[in-house]
Predicted model as a PDB file, atoms N, CA, C, CB and O in Angstrom, pLDDT in the B-factor column:
MODEL        1                                                                  
ATOM      1  N   MET A   1      -0.050 170.495 239.409  1.00 65.00           N  
ATOM      2  CA  MET A   1       1.821 169.833 239.353  1.00 65.00           C  
ATOM      3  C   MET A   1       1.064 168.641 238.700  1.00 65.00           C  
ATOM      4  CB  MET A   1       3.079 169.364 241.266  1.00 65.00           C  
ATOM      5  O   MET A   1       0.090 168.025 239.135  1.00 65.00           O  
ATOM      6  N   ASN A   2       1.842 168.453 237.407  1.00 87.00           N  
ATOM      7  CA  ASN A   2       2.008 167.047 237.913  1.00 87.00           C  
ATOM      8  C   ASN A   2       2.773 165.997 238.931  1.00 87.00           C  
ATOM      9  CB  ASN A   2       2.212 166.689 237.126  1.00 87.00           C  
ATOM     10  O   ASN A   2       3.951 165.729 238.694  1.00 87.00           O  
ATOM     11  N   ALA A   3       2.338 165.611 239.668  1.00 88.00           N  
ATOM     12  CA  ALA A   3       3.176 164.203 240.403  1.00 88.00           C  
ATOM     13  C   ALA A   3       4.249 163.976 240.671  1.00 88.00           C  
ATOM     14  CB  ALA A   3       3.195 163.198 239.906  1.00 88.00           C  
ATOM     15  O   ALA A   3       4.887 164.072 241.719  1.00 88.00           O  
ATOM     16  N   THR A   4       4.610 163.478 239.141  1.00 91.00           N  
ATOM     17  CA  THR A   4       5.698 162.886 239.347  1.00 91.00           C  
ATOM     18  C   THR A   4       7.639 164.348 239.330  1.00 91.00           C  
ATOM     19  CB  THR A   4       5.436 161.514 237.876  1.00 91.00           C  
ATOM     20  O   THR A   4       8.732 164.428 239.891  1.00 91.00           O  
ATOM     21  N   LEU A   5       6.740 165.166 238.191  1.00 89.00           N  
ATOM     22  CA  LEU A   5       6.690 166.634 237.851  1.00 89.00           C  
ATOM     23  C   LEU A   5       7.217 167.036 239.795  1.00 89.00           C  
ATOM     24  CB  LEU A   5       4.634 167.300 237.070  1.00 89.00           C  
ATOM     25  O   LEU A   5       8.400 167.317 239.994  1.00 89.00           O  
ATOM     26  N   GLU A   6       6.357 167.011 240.848  1.00 90.00           N  
ATOM     27  CA  GLU A   6       6.875 167.642 241.774  1.00 90.00           C  
ATOM     28  C   GLU A   6       7.911 166.835 242.942  1.00 90.00           C  
ATOM     29  CB  GLU A   6       5.745 168.231 242.293  1.00 90.00           C  
ATOM     30  O   GLU A   6       8.486 167.313 243.920  1.00 90.00           O  
ATOM     31  N   LYS A   7       7.890 165.303 242.370  1.00 91.00           N  
ATOM     32  CA  LYS A   7       8.706 164.354 243.073  1.00 91.00           C  
ATOM     33  C   LYS A   7       9.604 164.549 242.702  1.00 91.00           C  
ATOM     34  CB  LYS A   7       8.558 163.165 243.084  1.00 91.00           C  
ATOM     35  O   LYS A   7      10.567 164.330 243.437  1.00 91.00           O  
ATOM     36  N   GLU A   8       9.805 165.012 241.507  1.00 92.00           N  
ATOM     37  CA  GLU A   8      11.137 165.156 241.055  1.00 92.00           C  
ATOM     38  C   GLU A   8      12.105 166.326 241.572  1.00 92.00           C  
ATOM     39  CB  GLU A   8      11.020 165.262 239.692  1.00 92.00           C  
ATOM     40  O   GLU A   8      13.132 166.146 242.227  1.00 92.00           O  
ATOM     41  N   LEU A   9      11.551 167.640 241.127  1.00 90.00           N  
ATOM     42  CA  LEU A   9      11.947 169.120 242.079  1.00 90.00           C  
ATOM     43  C   LEU A   9      11.854 169.064 243.791  1.00 90.00           C  
ATOM     44  CB  LEU A   9      10.715 170.436 241.628  1.00 90.00           C  
ATOM     45  O   LEU A   9      12.451 169.812 244.566  1.00 90.00           O  
ATOM     46  N   SER A  10      11.441 168.569 243.944  1.00 91.00           N  
ATOM     47  CA  SER A  10      11.321 167.716 245.378  1.00 91.00           C  
ATOM     48  C   SER A  10      13.189 167.639 245.798  1.00 91.00           C  
ATOM     49  CB  SER A  10      10.387 165.683 245.030  1.00 91.00           C  
ATOM     50  O   SER A  10      13.893 168.236 246.613  1.00 91.00           O  
ATOM     51  N   ALA A  11      13.441 166.597 244.772  1.00 93.00           N  
ATOM     52  CA  ALA A  11      14.356 165.759 245.271  1.00 93.00           C  
ATOM     53  C   ALA A  11      15.327 166.486 244.544  1.00 93.00           C  
ATOM     54  CB  ALA A  11      14.207 164.219 245.084  1.00 93.00           C  
ATOM     55  O   ALA A  11      16.158 165.650 244.185  1.00 93.00           O  
ATOM     56  N   LEU A  12      15.621 167.485 244.183  1.00 92.00           N  
ATOM     57  CA  LEU A  12      17.175 168.181 243.511  1.00 92.00           C  
ATOM     58  C   LEU A  12      17.195 169.436 244.970  1.00 92.00           C  
ATOM     59  CB  LEU A  12      16.964 169.227 241.211  1.00 92.00           C  
ATOM     60  O   LEU A  12      16.470 169.917 245.841  1.00 92.00           O  
ATOM     61  N   SER A  13      18.997 169.484 244.263  1.00 92.00           N  
ATOM     62  CA  SER A  13      18.887 169.979 245.481  1.00 92.00           C  
ATOM     63  C   SER A  13      18.800 171.763 245.919  1.00 92.00           C  
ATOM     64  CB  SER A  13      20.011 169.329 246.024  1.00 92.00           C  
ATOM     65  O   SER A  13      18.094 172.492 245.222  1.00 92.00           O  
ATOM     66  N   VAL A  14      19.420 172.226 246.876  1.00 92.00           N  
ATOM     67  CA  VAL A  14      18.839 173.449 246.988  1.00 92.00           C  
ATOM     68  C   VAL A  14      19.403 174.329 244.855  1.00 92.00           C  
ATOM     69  CB  VAL A  14      19.781 174.354 248.905  1.00 92.00           C  
ATOM     70  O   VAL A  14      18.591 174.759 244.036  1.00 92.00           O  
ATOM     71  N   GLU A  15      21.150 174.255 244.667  1.00 93.00           N  
ATOM     72  CA  GLU A  15      21.077 174.252 243.931  1.00 93.00           C  
ATOM     73  C   GLU A  15      20.790 174.598 242.556  1.00 93.00           C  
ATOM     74  CB  GLU A  15      21.039 173.999 244.271  1.00 93.00           C  
ATOM     75  O   GLU A  15      20.671 175.602 241.853  1.00 93.00           O  
ATOM     76  N   GLU A  16      20.699 172.665 242.427  1.00 93.00           N  
ATOM     77  CA  GLU A  16      20.012 172.468 241.200  1.00 93.00           C  
ATOM     78  C   GLU A  16      18.559 172.952 241.274  1.00 93.00           C  
ATOM     79  CB  GLU A  16      20.070 171.024 240.823  1.00 93.00           C  
ATOM     80  O   GLU A  16      18.225 172.938 240.089  1.00 93.00           O  
ATOM     81  N   LYS A  17      17.074 173.545 242.274  1.00 92.00           N  
ATOM     82  CA  LYS A  17      16.636 174.645 242.171  1.00 92.00           C  
ATOM     83  C   LYS A  17      17.175 175.579 241.774  1.00 92.00           C  
ATOM     84  CB  LYS A  17      16.295 174.898 242.911  1.00 92.00           C  
ATOM     85  O   LYS A  17      17.127 175.461 240.550  1.00 92.00           O  
ATOM     86  N   ALA A  18      17.607 176.343 241.980  1.00 92.00           N  
ATOM     87  CA  ALA A  18      18.433 177.396 242.381  1.00 92.00           C  
ATOM     88  C   ALA A  18      18.065 177.506 239.991  1.00 92.00           C  
ATOM     89  CB  ALA A  18      20.592 176.869 243.623  1.00 92.00           C  
ATOM     90  O   ALA A  18      17.267 177.965 239.174  1.00 92.00           O  
ATOM     91  N   GLU A  19      19.093 176.866 240.059  1.00 94.00           N  
ATOM     92  CA  GLU A  19      19.354 176.373 238.610  1.00 94.00           C  
ATOM     93  C   GLU A  19      18.705 176.427 237.714  1.00 94.00           C  
ATOM     94  CB  GLU A  19      19.550 175.380 238.449  1.00 94.00           C  
ATOM     95  O   GLU A  19      18.851 177.109 236.700  1.00 94.00           O  
ATOM     96  N   VAL A  20      17.423 175.275 238.150  1.00 92.00           N  
ATOM     97  CA  VAL A  20      15.919 175.434 237.007  1.00 92.00           C  
ATOM     98  C   VAL A  20      14.878 176.289 237.037  1.00 92.00           C  
ATOM     99  CB  VAL A  20      15.056 174.342 236.993  1.00 92.00           C  
ATOM    100  O   VAL A  20      13.921 176.079 236.292  1.00 92.00           O  
ATOM    101  N   ILE A  21      14.896 177.541 238.022  1.00 91.00           N  
ATOM    102  CA  ILE A  21      14.881 178.585 239.131  1.00 91.00           C  
ATOM    103  C   ILE A  21      15.125 179.269 238.215  1.00 91.00           C  
ATOM    104  CB  ILE A  21      15.740 178.660 240.411  1.00 91.00           C  
ATOM    105  O   ILE A  21      14.153 179.790 237.669  1.00 91.00           O  
ATOM    106  N   ASP A  22      16.423 179.542 237.689  1.00 89.00           N  
ATOM    107  CA  ASP A  22      17.252 179.991 236.508  1.00 89.00           C  
ATOM    108  C   ASP A  22      17.161 180.184 234.552  1.00 89.00           C  
ATOM    109  CB  ASP A  22      18.151 179.137 236.778  1.00 89.00           C  
ATOM    110  O   ASP A  22      17.319 181.016 233.660  1.00 89.00           O  
ATOM    111  N   LEU A  23      16.799 178.760 234.788  1.00 90.00           N  
ATOM    112  CA  LEU A  23      15.641 178.769 233.104  1.00 90.00           C  
ATOM    113  C   LEU A  23      15.096 179.300 233.458  1.00 90.00           C  
ATOM    114  CB  LEU A  23      14.755 177.713 232.312  1.00 90.00           C  
ATOM    115  O   LEU A  23      15.218 180.518 233.590  1.00 90.00           O  
ATOM    116  N   LEU A  24      13.925 178.375 233.893  1.00 89.00           N  
ATOM    117  CA  LEU A  24      13.122 178.570 233.534  1.00 89.00           C  
ATOM    118  C   LEU A  24      12.011 180.396 233.728  1.00 89.00           C  
ATOM    119  CB  LEU A  24      12.863 177.369 233.952  1.00 89.00           C  
ATOM    120  O   LEU A  24      10.967 180.569 233.099  1.00 89.00           O  
ATOM    121  N   LEU A  25      12.531 181.323 234.576  1.00 87.00           N  
ATOM    122  CA  LEU A  25      12.223 182.404 234.796  1.00 87.00           C  
ATOM    123  C   LEU A  25      11.682 183.061 233.509  1.00 87.00           C  
ATOM    124  CB  LEU A  25      13.234 182.964 235.393  1.00 87.00           C  
ATOM    125  O   LEU A  25      10.514 183.441 233.425  1.00 87.00           O  
ATOM    126  N   PRO A  26      12.739 183.198 232.337  1.00 81.00           N  
ATOM    127  CA  PRO A  26      12.883 183.821 231.750  1.00 81.00           C  
ATOM    128  C   PRO A  26      11.474 183.461 230.657  1.00 81.00           C  
ATOM    129  CB  PRO A  26      14.246 183.796 231.526  1.00 81.00           C  
ATOM    130  O   PRO A  26      10.613 184.205 230.189  1.00 81.00           O  
ATOM    131  N   ALA A  27      11.627 182.513 230.571  1.00 83.00           N  
ATOM    132  CA  ALA A  27      10.100 182.403 230.036  1.00 83.00           C  
ATOM    133  C   ALA A  27       8.429 182.347 231.110  1.00 83.00           C  
ATOM    134  CB  ALA A  27      10.223 180.893 229.210  1.00 83.00           C  
ATOM    135  O   ALA A  27       7.359 181.916 230.681  1.00 83.00           O  
ATOM    136  N   VAL A  28       8.562 182.660 231.895  1.00 84.00           N  
ATOM    137  CA  VAL A  28       7.952 183.042 233.423  1.00 84.00           C  
ATOM    138  C   VAL A  28       7.509 184.709 233.021  1.00 84.00           C  
ATOM    139  CB  VAL A  28       9.419 182.896 235.001  1.00 84.00           C  
ATOM    140  O   VAL A  28       6.399 185.202 232.818  1.00 84.00           O  
ATOM    141  N   VAL A  29       8.247 185.035 233.014  1.00 80.00           N  
ATOM    142  CA  VAL A  29       8.562 187.084 233.369  1.00 80.00           C  
ATOM    143  C   VAL A  29       8.450 187.637 232.081  1.00 80.00           C  
ATOM    144  CB  VAL A  29      10.453 187.735 234.032  1.00 80.00           C  
ATOM    145  O   VAL A  29       7.626 188.458 231.679  1.00 80.00           O  
ATOM    146  N   GLY A  30       9.783 186.852 231.216  1.00 69.00           N  
ATOM    147  CA  GLY A  30       9.972 187.988 230.321  1.00 69.00           C  
ATOM    148  C   GLY A  30      11.162 187.758 230.583  1.00 69.00           C  
ATOM    149  O   GLY A  30      11.711 186.875 231.242  1.00 69.00           O  
ATOM    150  N   ARG A  31      11.671 188.966 229.789  1.00 68.00           N  
ATOM    151  CA  ARG A  31      13.319 189.429 229.753  1.00 68.00           C  
ATOM    152  C   ARG A  31      12.980 190.926 229.425  1.00 68.00           C  
ATOM    153  CB  ARG A  31      14.496 188.560 228.380  1.00 68.00           C  
ATOM    154  O   ARG A  31      12.047 191.357 228.748  1.00 68.00           O  
ATOM    155  N   ASP A  32      13.862 191.531 230.005  1.00 65.00           N  
ATOM    156  CA  ASP A  32      13.815 193.472 229.951  1.00 65.00           C  
ATOM    157  C   ASP A  32      14.341 193.963 228.494  1.00 65.00           C  
ATOM    158  CB  ASP A  32      15.138 194.364 231.318  1.00 65.00           C  
ATOM    159  O   ASP A  32      14.522 195.177 228.394  1.00 65.00           O  
ATOM    160  N   ASP A  33      14.659 193.006 227.129  1.00 71.00           N  
ATOM    161  CA  ASP A  33      14.278 193.251 225.823  1.00 71.00           C  
ATOM    162  C   ASP A  33      13.435 193.217 225.180  1.00 71.00           C  
ATOM    163  CB  ASP A  33      14.636 192.910 225.299  1.00 71.00           C  
ATOM    164  O   ASP A  33      13.388 193.638 224.024  1.00 71.00           O  
ATOM    165  N   ASP A  34      12.000 192.357 226.209  1.00 73.00           N  
ATOM    166  CA  ASP A  34      11.154 192.209 225.854  1.00 73.00           C  
ATOM    167  C   ASP A  34       9.978 193.516 225.739  1.00 73.00           C  
ATOM    168  CB  ASP A  34      11.029 191.232 226.459  1.00 73.00           C  
ATOM    169  O   ASP A  34       9.133 193.460 224.846  1.00 73.00           O  
ATOM    170  N   ILE A  35       9.998 194.546 226.601  1.00 79.00           N  
ATOM    171  CA  ILE A  35       9.367 195.286 227.484  1.00 79.00           C  
ATOM    172  C   ILE A  35      10.203 196.631 226.058  1.00 79.00           C  
ATOM    173  CB  ILE A  35       9.864 195.072 229.612  1.00 79.00           C  
ATOM    174  O   ILE A  35      11.282 196.638 225.466  1.00 79.00           O  
ATOM    175  N   PRO A  36       9.161 197.429 226.050  1.00 86.00           N  
ATOM    176  CA  PRO A  36       9.288 198.776 225.366  1.00 86.00           C  
ATOM    177  C   PRO A  36      10.648 199.804 225.677  1.00 86.00           C  
ATOM    178  CB  PRO A  36       7.971 199.550 225.800  1.00 86.00           C  
ATOM    179  O   PRO A  36      10.341 200.572 226.590  1.00 86.00           O  
ATOM    180  N   ALA A  37      11.674 199.980 225.322  1.00 87.00           N  
ATOM    181  CA  ALA A  37      12.620 200.916 225.398  1.00 87.00           C  
ATOM    182  C   ALA A  37      11.842 202.107 226.895  1.00 87.00           C  
ATOM    183  CB  ALA A  37      12.814 201.663 223.552  1.00 87.00           C  
ATOM    184  O   ALA A  37      12.191 202.181 228.073  1.00 87.00           O  
ATOM    185  N   HIS A  38      10.322 203.136 225.862  1.00 92.00           N  
ATOM    186  CA  HIS A  38      10.287 204.196 227.322  1.00 92.00           C  
ATOM    187  C   HIS A  38       9.632 203.752 228.360  1.00 92.00           C  
ATOM    188  CB  HIS A  38       9.602 205.574 227.176  1.00 92.00           C  
ATOM    189  O   HIS A  38       9.419 204.498 229.316  1.00 92.00           O  
ATOM    190  N   LEU A  39       9.247 202.581 228.339  1.00 90.00           N  
ATOM    191  CA  LEU A  39       8.305 202.054 230.510  1.00 90.00           C  
ATOM    192  C   LEU A  39       9.781 201.437 231.002  1.00 90.00           C  
ATOM    193  CB  LEU A  39       6.344 199.951 230.685  1.00 90.00           C  
ATOM    194  O   LEU A  39       9.990 201.578 232.207  1.00 90.00           O  
ATOM    195  N   LEU A  40      11.387 200.423 229.827  1.00 87.00           N  
ATOM    196  CA  LEU A  40      12.116 200.839 230.876  1.00 87.00           C  
ATOM    197  C   LEU A  40      11.968 202.508 231.495  1.00 87.00           C  
ATOM    198  CB  LEU A  40      13.481 200.525 230.393  1.00 87.00           C  
ATOM    199  O   LEU A  40      11.272 202.626 232.503  1.00 87.00           O  
ATOM    200  N   ALA A  41      12.399 203.368 231.099  1.00 92.00           N  
ATOM    201  CA  ALA A  41      12.970 203.900 231.596  1.00 92.00           C  
ATOM    202  C   ALA A  41      11.701 204.698 232.290  1.00 92.00           C  
ATOM    203  CB  ALA A  41      13.997 204.369 230.844  1.00 92.00           C  
ATOM    204  O   ALA A  41      11.695 205.030 233.476  1.00 92.00           O  
ATOM    205  N   GLU A  42      10.706 204.933 231.426  1.00 94.00           N  
ATOM    206  CA  GLU A  42       9.301 205.639 232.926  1.00 94.00           C  
ATOM    207  C   GLU A  42       9.744 203.785 234.558  1.00 94.00           C  
ATOM    208  CB  GLU A  42       5.971 205.318 231.560  1.00 94.00           C  
ATOM    209  O   GLU A  42       9.692 203.531 235.762  1.00 94.00           O  
ATOM    210  N   LEU A  43       9.940 203.454 233.829  1.00 91.00           N  
ATOM    211  CA  LEU A  43      10.064 202.416 234.803  1.00 91.00           C  
ATOM    212  C   LEU A  43      11.539 203.146 236.470  1.00 91.00           C  
ATOM    213  CB  LEU A  43      10.761 200.715 233.509  1.00 91.00           C  
ATOM    214  O   LEU A  43      11.533 203.158 237.701  1.00 91.00           O  
ATOM    215  N   GLU A  44      12.266 203.487 235.615  1.00 93.00           N  
ATOM    216  CA  GLU A  44      13.648 204.065 235.651  1.00 93.00           C  
ATOM    217  C   GLU A  44      13.043 204.697 236.902  1.00 93.00           C  
ATOM    218  CB  GLU A  44      14.353 205.071 234.282  1.00 93.00           C  
ATOM    219  O   GLU A  44      12.678 204.244 237.987  1.00 93.00           O  
ATOM    220  N   ARG A  45      13.092 206.789 235.950  1.00 94.00           N  
ATOM    221  CA  ARG A  45      12.426 207.106 236.178  1.00 94.00           C  
ATOM    222  C   ARG A  45      11.103 207.045 237.565  1.00 94.00           C  
ATOM    223  CB  ARG A  45      12.500 206.956 235.289  1.00 94.00           C  
ATOM    224  O   ARG A  45      11.391 207.947 238.352  1.00 94.00           O  
ATOM    225  N   ARG A  46       9.973 206.373 237.991  1.00 91.00           N  
ATOM    226  CA  ARG A  46       9.763 206.399 238.968  1.00 91.00           C  
ATOM    227  C   ARG A  46      10.521 205.562 240.030  1.00 91.00           C  
ATOM    228  CB  ARG A  46       8.741 206.304 238.858  1.00 91.00           C  
ATOM    229  O   ARG A  46       9.813 205.840 240.998  1.00 91.00           O  
ATOM    230  N   ALA A  47      11.521 204.684 240.545  1.00 91.00           N  
ATOM    231  CA  ALA A  47      12.206 203.591 241.002  1.00 91.00           C  
ATOM    232  C   ALA A  47      13.650 204.772 241.705  1.00 91.00           C  
ATOM    233  CB  ALA A  47      12.577 202.227 239.490  1.00 91.00           C  
ATOM    234  O   ALA A  47      14.245 204.668 242.778  1.00 91.00           O  
ATOM    235  N   ASP A  48      13.822 205.801 240.611  1.00 92.00           N  
ATOM    236  CA  ASP A  48      15.044 206.604 240.795  1.00 92.00           C  
ATOM    237  C   ASP A  48      13.908 207.960 242.440  1.00 92.00           C  
ATOM    238  CB  ASP A  48      15.729 207.620 238.514  1.00 92.00           C  
ATOM    239  O   ASP A  48      14.261 208.274 243.577  1.00 92.00           O  
ATOM    240  N   GLU A  49      12.674 208.292 241.665  1.00 90.00           N  
ATOM    241  CA  GLU A  49      12.169 209.486 242.372  1.00 90.00           C  
ATOM    242  C   GLU A  49      11.091 208.642 243.909  1.00 90.00           C  
ATOM    243  CB  GLU A  49      11.047 210.612 240.945  1.00 90.00           C  
ATOM    244  O   GLU A  49      10.798 209.182 244.975  1.00 90.00           O  
ATOM    245  N   PHE A  50      10.806 207.473 243.519  1.00 88.00           N  
ATOM    246  CA  PHE A  50      10.095 206.860 244.930  1.00 88.00           C  
ATOM    247  C   PHE A  50      11.603 206.485 245.690  1.00 88.00           C  
ATOM    248  CB  PHE A  50       8.838 205.159 244.626  1.00 88.00           C  
ATOM    249  O   PHE A  50      11.414 206.356 246.900  1.00 88.00           O  
ATOM    250  N   GLU A  51      13.479 206.213 245.188  1.00 89.00           N  
ATOM    251  CA  GLU A  51      13.563 206.730 246.353  1.00 89.00           C  
ATOM    252  C   GLU A  51      14.213 207.461 246.253  1.00 89.00           C  
ATOM    253  CB  GLU A  51      13.786 206.182 247.229  1.00 89.00           C  
ATOM    254  O   GLU A  51      15.291 207.025 245.851  1.00 89.00           O  
ATOM    255  N   LYS A  52      14.197 209.016 246.481  1.00 90.00           N  
ATOM    256  CA  LYS A  52      13.975 210.457 246.727  1.00 90.00           C  
ATOM    257  C   LYS A  52      12.886 210.593 248.227  1.00 90.00           C  
ATOM    258  CB  LYS A  52      13.198 211.165 245.159  1.00 90.00           C  
ATOM    259  O   LYS A  52      12.878 211.142 249.329  1.00 90.00           O  
ATOM    260  N   ASN A  53      12.198 209.855 247.533  1.00 85.00           N  
ATOM    261  CA  ASN A  53      11.223 209.727 248.191  1.00 85.00           C  
ATOM    262  C   ASN A  53      10.207 208.996 248.940  1.00 85.00           C  
ATOM    263  CB  ASN A  53      10.993 210.014 247.820  1.00 85.00           C  
ATOM    264  O   ASN A  53       9.122 209.573 248.865  1.00 85.00           O  
ATOM    265  N   PRO A  54      10.193 208.521 249.250  1.00 84.00           N  
ATOM    266  CA  PRO A  54       9.892 207.077 249.509  1.00 84.00           C  
ATOM    267  C   PRO A  54       8.589 206.590 250.348  1.00 84.00           C  
ATOM    268  CB  PRO A  54      11.059 206.569 250.213  1.00 84.00           C  
ATOM    269  O   PRO A  54       8.789 205.991 251.405  1.00 84.00           O  
ATOM    270  N   VAL A  55       7.200 206.840 249.889  1.00 81.00           N  
ATOM    271  CA  VAL A  55       6.586 206.797 250.958  1.00 81.00           C  
ATOM    272  C   VAL A  55       5.952 204.821 250.857  1.00 81.00           C  
ATOM    273  CB  VAL A  55       5.347 208.271 250.927  1.00 81.00           C  
ATOM    274  O   VAL A  55       6.414 203.858 250.247  1.00 81.00           O  
ATOM    275  N   SER A  56       4.664 204.983 251.841  1.00 83.00           N  
ATOM    276  CA  SER A  56       4.637 203.920 252.730  1.00 83.00           C  
ATOM    277  C   SER A  56       3.536 203.981 253.003  1.00 83.00           C  
ATOM    278  CB  SER A  56       5.418 203.848 253.770  1.00 83.00           C  
ATOM    279  O   SER A  56       2.922 204.963 253.421  1.00 83.00           O  
ATOM    280  N   TYR A  57       3.064 202.673 252.748  1.00 83.00           N  
ATOM    281  CA  TYR A  57       1.100 203.013 252.924  1.00 83.00           C  
ATOM    282  C   TYR A  57       1.042 201.215 253.513  1.00 83.00           C  
ATOM    283  CB  TYR A  57      -0.284 203.510 250.636  1.00 83.00           C  
ATOM    284  O   TYR A  57       1.584 200.249 252.976  1.00 83.00           O  
ATOM    285  N   THR A  58       0.409 201.235 254.448  1.00 86.00           N  
ATOM    286  CA  THR A  58      -0.290 200.553 255.424  1.00 86.00           C  
ATOM    287  C   THR A  58      -1.350 199.500 254.697  1.00 86.00           C  
ATOM    288  CB  THR A  58      -1.001 201.635 256.364  1.00 86.00           C  
ATOM    289  O   THR A  58      -2.303 199.728 253.952  1.00 86.00           O  
ATOM    290  N   ILE A  59      -0.837 198.325 255.181  1.00 87.00           N  
ATOM    291  CA  ILE A  59      -2.294 197.111 254.225  1.00 87.00           C  
ATOM    292  C   ILE A  59      -3.801 198.419 254.351  1.00 87.00           C  
ATOM    293  CB  ILE A  59      -2.947 194.768 255.791  1.00 87.00           C  
ATOM    294  O   ILE A  59      -3.957 199.097 253.335  1.00 87.00           O  
ATOM    295  N   GLU A  60      -4.272 198.549 254.918  1.00 88.00           N  
ATOM    296  CA  GLU A  60      -5.297 199.321 255.179  1.00 88.00           C  
ATOM    297  C   GLU A  60      -5.442 200.291 254.069  1.00 88.00           C  
ATOM    298  CB  GLU A  60      -5.155 199.921 256.442  1.00 88.00           C  
ATOM    299  O   GLU A  60      -6.223 200.167 253.126  1.00 88.00           O  
ATOM    300  N   GLU A  61      -4.581 201.310 254.277  1.00 87.00           N  
ATOM    301  CA  GLU A  61      -4.844 202.167 252.844  1.00 87.00           C  
ATOM    302  C   GLU A  61      -5.213 201.822 252.004  1.00 87.00           C  
ATOM    303  CB  GLU A  61      -4.087 202.661 252.246  1.00 87.00           C  
ATOM    304  O   GLU A  61      -6.257 202.141 251.436  1.00 87.00           O  
ATOM    305  N   VAL A  62      -3.708 200.382 251.455  1.00 84.00           N  
ATOM    306  CA  VAL A  62      -3.543 200.267 249.847  1.00 84.00           C  
ATOM    307  C   VAL A  62      -4.976 199.684 250.120  1.00 84.00           C  
ATOM    308  CB  VAL A  62      -2.111 199.201 248.939  1.00 84.00           C  
ATOM    309  O   VAL A  62      -5.469 199.645 248.993  1.00 84.00           O  
ATOM    310  N   GLU A  63      -5.822 199.255 250.922  1.00 86.00           N  
ATOM    311  CA  GLU A  63      -7.442 198.638 250.305  1.00 86.00           C  
ATOM    312  C   GLU A  63      -8.124 199.570 250.469  1.00 86.00           C  
ATOM    313  CB  GLU A  63      -8.270 197.384 250.989  1.00 86.00           C  
ATOM    314  O   GLU A  63      -9.342 199.601 250.297  1.00 86.00           O  
ATOM    315  N   ALA A  64      -7.484 200.383 250.796  1.00 86.00           N  
ATOM    316  CA  ALA A  64      -9.008 201.706 250.842  1.00 86.00           C  
ATOM    317  C   ALA A  64      -8.942 202.279 249.158  1.00 86.00           C  
ATOM    318  CB  ALA A  64      -8.597 203.642 252.338  1.00 86.00           C  
ATOM    319  O   ALA A  64      -9.875 202.809 248.555  1.00 86.00           O  
ATOM    320  N   LYS A  65      -7.847 202.055 248.737  1.00 83.00           N  
ATOM    321  CA  LYS A  65      -7.150 203.257 247.527  1.00 83.00           C  
ATOM    322  C   LYS A  65      -7.821 202.224 246.894  1.00 83.00           C  
ATOM    323  CB  LYS A  65      -5.219 203.767 247.131  1.00 83.00           C  
ATOM    324  O   LYS A  65      -8.960 202.614 246.634  1.00 83.00           O  
ATOM    325  N   LEU A  66      -7.561 200.600 246.369  1.00 85.00           N  
ATOM    326  CA  LEU A  66      -7.610 199.968 245.491  1.00 85.00           C  
ATOM    327  C   LEU A  66      -8.727 199.633 245.273  1.00 85.00           C  
ATOM    328  CB  LEU A  66      -6.942 199.224 245.511  1.00 85.00           C  
ATOM    329  O   LEU A  66      -9.221 199.525 244.150  1.00 85.00           O  
ATOM    330  N   LEU A  67      -9.464 199.352 246.686  1.00 84.00           N  
ATOM    331  CA  LEU A  67     -10.964 198.095 246.630  1.00 84.00           C  
ATOM    332  C   LEU A  67     -12.212 199.770 247.089  1.00 84.00           C  
ATOM    333  CB  LEU A  67     -10.859 196.035 248.726  1.00 84.00           C  
ATOM    334  O   LEU A  67     -13.391 199.424 247.159  1.00 84.00           O  
ATOM    335  N   SER A  68     -11.914 201.698 247.418  1.00 77.00           N  
ATOM    336  CA  SER A  68     -13.491 201.740 247.260  1.00 77.00           C  
ATOM    337  C   SER A  68     -12.920 203.030 247.127  1.00 77.00           C  
ATOM    338  CB  SER A  68     -14.810 201.241 248.442  1.00 77.00           C  
ATOM    339  O   SER A  68     -11.700 203.124 247.264  1.00 77.00           O  
ATOM    340  N   SER A  69     -13.863 204.447 246.784  1.00 65.00           N  
ATOM    341  CA  SER A  69     -13.771 205.671 246.337  1.00 65.00           C  
ATOM    342  C   SER A  69     -14.092 206.095 247.289  1.00 65.00           C  
ATOM    343  CB  SER A  69     -14.334 206.105 245.316  1.00 65.00           C  
ATOM    344  O   SER A  69     -14.868 207.044 247.174  1.00 65.00           O  
ATOM    345  N   ARG A  70     -13.604 205.553 249.138  1.00 57.00           N  
ATOM    346  CA  ARG A  70     -13.411 206.245 249.933  1.00 57.00           C  
ATOM    347  C   ARG A  70     -11.831 207.270 249.911  1.00 57.00           C  
ATOM    348  CB  ARG A  70     -13.673 205.350 250.920  1.00 57.00           C  
ATOM    349  O   ARG A  70     -10.972 206.389 249.898  1.00 57.00           O  
ATOM    350  N   PRO A  71     -11.084 208.634 249.901  1.00 56.00           N  
ATOM    351  CA  PRO A  71     -10.510 208.967 250.079  1.00 56.00           C  
ATOM    352  C   PRO A  71      -9.344 208.294 251.770  1.00 56.00           C  
ATOM    353  CB  PRO A  71     -11.212 209.966 249.718  1.00 56.00           C  
ATOM    354  O   PRO A  71      -9.785 208.398 252.915  1.00 56.00           O  
ATOM    355  N   VAL A  72      -8.373 207.870 251.552  1.00 54.00           N  
ATOM    356  CA  VAL A  72      -7.519 207.558 251.951  1.00 54.00           C  
ATOM    357  C   VAL A  72      -6.901 208.562 252.637  1.00 54.00           C  
ATOM    358  CB  VAL A  72      -7.009 207.036 251.196  1.00 54.00           C  
ATOM    359  O   VAL A  72      -6.003 209.242 252.140  1.00 54.00           O  
ATOM    360  N   ALA A  73      -7.483 208.754 254.174  1.00 56.00           N  
ATOM    361  CA  ALA A  73      -7.203 209.573 255.747  1.00 56.00           C  
ATOM    362  C   ALA A  73      -5.162 210.315 255.109  1.00 56.00           C  
ATOM    363  CB  ALA A  73      -7.163 207.662 257.837  1.00 56.00           C  
ATOM    364  O   ALA A  73      -4.481 210.988 255.883  1.00 56.00           O  
TER     365      ALA A  73                                                      
ENDMDL                                                                          
END                                                                             
């Protein structure tokens, strides 16, 4: 990051930093209307399903699932 920009941002108040984030975040992550409706519907379905039956994994289980072919117990 440009040192001048970093210095300017560091000098902002918390409220001003929040305003900058609100301004820049859509450019970084996009907006909901950028996501096709069928994908949003699927994400909502999965979120609803998770709320009904939350599943939690340890870090080791996640690593095993993602990084190896061995099954997780």
